[in-house]
N, C-alpha and C positions, 0 to 999 in steps of 0.2 A: 504494500500500500504506500501511496505517496503521501507525504505529509505536506499539506498546503498551508501557506502562511495567510491566515485570515484575521490578523489582529486589527485592521482598520475597517472591517466590514460593518461593525456596529455603529461606528461614527457616520459612515456613509448613509446607513438606513435612518439614523436620527436626523441628519440634515435633510434627506429627501422627504421624510414625514413632516418635518417642520415647514418645508417649502409648500407642500400640499396644504397643510393647515393654514398657512399664511394666505395663500390664494383664495381658499374658501372663505376665510374671515374677511378678506378685502371685498369679495363679491357680496357678502352679506351686509357689510357696512354700506356699500354703494347702494344696494337695494333699499336698505332702511332709510338712508338720507333722501333717496328719491321719493319714497312714500311719505316721509315727514314733510318734505317741501310741497308735495301736492296737497296734503291735508292742511298745511299752513295757508296755502293759497285759497283753498275753499273757505277756511275760517275767516280770512280777511274779506273775501267776497260777501259772505253772509253778514259779517259785521257792517261792511259798507252799505249793503242793501238795507239793513235794519236802521242805520242812522239816516239814510236818505228818506225812508218812510216816516221816521219819527220827525225829522225836520220838516217834511211836507205837511204833516198833521199840525205841528206847532205853528207853521206859517199861516195855514188856513185859519187856525184858532186865533192867531194874532189879528188877522184881517177882520174876523167877525166879532171879536170881543169888544171892539170900540168902533164908533162911527168915523171912518176916514174921510179925508177931504174929497170933494166931488170929482176931481179930475185925475185921480190916481187909479192904478190897476187894482189896488186894494179895495177901492170903492166898487169896482165891477164885481169882485168876489163877494163883497158884503151884500150888494144888491141881489146877486144870484141866490145866495143862501137865504136872505130875508124874504125873498119872493116865493120860496117853496111852501107848498101846502103840505099838510100831514100825509105821509106816505110817498111823497115825491122825492126824487133825488137828482143830483147834478154832479158832473165830473169836473174836476179842476186838475190841470196837468202842470207839472214842473219838469223842466229838462235842463241838462247841463251840456252845452255844446262842446266843452273841452274833452270829456271822456265818454260821451254818448249815454250817460246814465239818466234815468228818468224816474219820476214818481207820479203816480196818479192818485188823487184823493176823491173818493166818492162820498158826497155829503148827502145823507138821507134824513129828512125831517120825520122823526119817529112820533113825537107828540108836539103840541104847541110849545112845550117847554124843553124839548130834548132833540138834539141832533146827534146822529152817529157818523163819525168820520172813519172811513176805511181807506187806508193808504196801501197801495201796491207799488213796490219798488223792485227793480231788477238790476243787479250788478254782475257783470259777466254772465254766468249761467245760474247764479243763485237768486232766487225770488223770495221776497219777504212781504207778508201781509200783516198789517198792524191796525188794530181798531181802537177807537177812543170815543168817549161820550162827553158831550158838552151840554150843560143845562142852563136855562135862562131863569132868572129870578122872576117869580110871579109878580104881576101887577106893574111890570116895567112897560112903559109905553113904546120903547124902541127895542130892537133885538140886540141886547148886550148879553153875550154868552159868558158864562162863568163855569167854574168847577170842571176843568178838563180831567177826565179819569180814563186811563188806559184799560181796555177790556182784554181778557185772555182770548 
């Protein structure tokens, strides 16, 4: 029998196994970063869409909570909402030319003293629908809306 010299074989196997483990670990890290970045992007889009919808509701609420000057765009919104009868609704749109985002607010007169504001906003592929209710104080001669409450 021949006596082979295999003193360095264990070291070669350890280096080879370490290289294979390093390649697999690198691939797993790359996949996990890719997944993390896609989730982060979706979260940012959802957040942006939510804030666009909330901003649209608060803008409409600001327009209808006090009587604006006659020649402003706010007055047009105020007149649109004030002219609604119970059960009627109207749409008010907001858009951003810079990044193509928009928000649409549907204002529905639920009762003489209540309006429901439903904002729909879309940022990239994420859509958000937000609802709020504004109430008018009884016995006020003009439509001054108070108490904006967000609804689930």
